C-alpha positions, 0 to 999 in steps of 0.5 A: 520546494524539494529538488528532483534527485534521481537517487532519492526518487529511485529509493522511494520507488524501490520502497513502494514498488510491486503489485501489493505494497501500495495496497497493503499500505493503503489497507493499513491506513484504513485499518490502523492496526490489523491482524494478518487475517484482516489485511487478507480480508481487505485484499482478498486477491493476495495469496498467503505467501505473497502477503507474508513476503510483502509484510516482511519486506515492508517491515524490513524497510521500516514502513510497518511495525509488527506488534506482538502481544503476549496474553493472548498471543496476537500479532498485529501490523501497523504503519510506522512513523516512516510508513505514515510519512508516505501518506502525502506521496501516495495522495500525490500519486492518487491525485496525478492518477485521477487526473490522468485516468479519464484520458486513458480510460477508453483504452482499458479492457473491461477487466482492467476497468474493474480493477481500477474502479476497485482501487479508486474506491479505496480512499486513503 
């Protein structure tokens, strides 16, 4: 069993924190390899600047890879080996949230319920 180390937990949270990093990672789990426009269609509420910024950050963190083909020139994104290693972490978070969500659901507004239901339908 792994030990609970504050420094390593904070590093992990830094890598996946933010409104859009986990949804982008989940999109790439589903899409496998995807062009920018496919990711944007998968996450229609994300703005272009934010998607570009988050893709760059995820690439710098070595969680995703940018693949450039030359004929024709296309750019695609896919999870790196390091990014794929987050699957059990995200599954654990999903499981924990699924256990907690029914308890807290009565306190949510209609808008929040819609957003949560949208994310619950995305199965990794």
